Every structure is written in C-alpha cells, then in structure tokens.
N, C-alpha and C positions, 0 to 999 in steps of 0.2 A: 210087416201089415199091411199092405195093399193086395198083394199076391192071397192075402188069408183070408180078406174081407170078399173077394173075388171066390175065393174057391168055397166057401162056407153059401154065399149067395145063388153059386151055379150049387152044390152037394143037395140044397134045399128047395130049390124053386118048384117043387110040388107042393110045397108047404103053405105058401104064400102067394096074395094076388098083387099085393103094393109094396113096394122096396124104397123104404128113405135112407138115402146118403146124406151125411154130415161130413161133404168134403170142396173142395173148389179145384182138385188135384184131375187134370185133365187124363190122367192114366186113367179113370174110371170110362172114360166118355167109351171104351169099347164093349164094357158092363153093362152101360145104360144102355147102348143100342142093342143088345144082346139080348136083353132082360125084356126092353121094349118088342122085339121081333115076335117073343113068345109072349103077347099079350099080358106083362106086365106093366102096372104103372108104375114111373118112378120120381120122385119127388126127392129134390138137391135142396139141402141148408145147406149154405155157406155164408161170408160177408162179401158185398159188391166187390171191396177191395181184395178179395183173395178165392177167388172162380175166374178159371176159364171160361171164354165168351163161347166155344164149344160146351162145355158140360154145363151152363147156363142157360144154353137154347134145346140144349140135346134132352133130356126130361121131358115130364108130364107139367111140371112145374119147376118155378126156385121159389125160395123164400130166405130171404137176406135176413140172418139171426139178430142182427145188429137194431133188425125193425121190428125184433117181435115188440110186444106191447114186457113192460119191465112182471106184470103180474101173473105172466103166465111161467118165468124163471122162478121166482117167490114162494110158489106154492107149495105146497108139502106133496111129497109121495103117498099115495094111496095105494096100499094094496092090497092083491085081493085073498079072499080067507084060502087056506091052507084044506 
C-alpha cells in the first residue's frame, strides 16, 4: 500500500498543492521531502505514540489524531451535488 500511495502522489503531483498523509511510517519521509522540495505543503496526521520523529518534523505540520476534538469525527459527511 505504501508504494501505491507514493505512486499516486507523484502521478498526480500537478493536480494539488497540499498533501495530507495519515501515517506515522518513516518510510514516507522520502515522499514528504520530495513533495516539499517541489513546493507542495504536506501535513501529517497520526498519533503521538505511532509516528517517527523524522516524519513528525519533516512535514509542514503535524496533527495528533487522538487530540482532535470528538465532534469532528462524529459529524455527518456532506456530499457535493452531482
């Protein structure tokens, strides 16, 4: 799965300015560094006890999913009209 995520991120690199990664795996550090070197903002979401220090500090921002307010996770999804 890690390889597929990296391939998709590189294949679609011209289609986005911000990447959001839900992982704590330090294997993604190379991808994060590559994207940032090309002007992309990269935000990492993981839990404090499940993230490498390198990845936590390697992006443009880190968010601990365990500290995100409960009301965010409980909201209903709103879909755009087709």
